[in-house]
N, C-alpha and C positions, 0 to 999 in steps of 0.2 A: 149435639142435636144437628140433625137434618132438614130441611126446608122439602116438603114434599106439597104436591098440587092434587087436590081432588076435584075431580070433572064430574060434575052431574049430567047424564045423557038422557038423550030423549030415546022413545021406542025405536026410532029408526037407527039409533046408534051414533046420532049426531050429537055433539056438545052442545049444551041447552044454554050456556051463559060462561059468564069468566071463571076461574077456577077458584077454589076456596084453598087458600094457604095455611097449612098448618107444620110446627115443627113436632118432631118426635123423635125418639133415641134410635127408632131401628124399623124397618119394613112392616113389621107383625103390629108393632104401634100404631104405625100410618094405617094400616088395614083396619085396625079395630076403633080408630076415632073416625075413619070415613065410614065404617059401619054405623056408628052412632049418630053422626052429623047428617045424613041424608038416608034416613030408615026408608025403604019402601022404594026407593029409587035405584037405575042402574047406575053405577059409577065406576070411575078408573081413579088410580091413585098412581103417580108419576113421580119420580126423583127426576129432575131436570127432562131429559130426553130418554130417561132408562124407566119404561114400563115395570111396574112393581104387581099391578093386579087389578082385577075388576071382580066388582060385587055387584051379583046378579039376585034381587030377593027373589023372582019370579022362579028360579030353581033353587034357591037358599044355597047358594054356591058362591066361592071365591074361586075364580080363575087367574091363573098366572101365566098362560100362553099367550099368545096373539091379542093384541089389543084389538077394540073396535074403533076408536077413535085416536087420533093423534094430537098433541098439545099444540 
């Protein structure tokens, strides 16, 4: 299991508080759990300093390129 951090973001892309820590088997499972945790909120998933993905409910997409925020 890998420890991931899920950051809930404000509309301006800034982190809105401390990360939610989750244990998951892989990146896909971490993204699914992040989607379940913060429905309706922009969020990013990180594995320490490695960006895993960003979930944007406004666009109904998950992005894997450049992150908005850094942990």
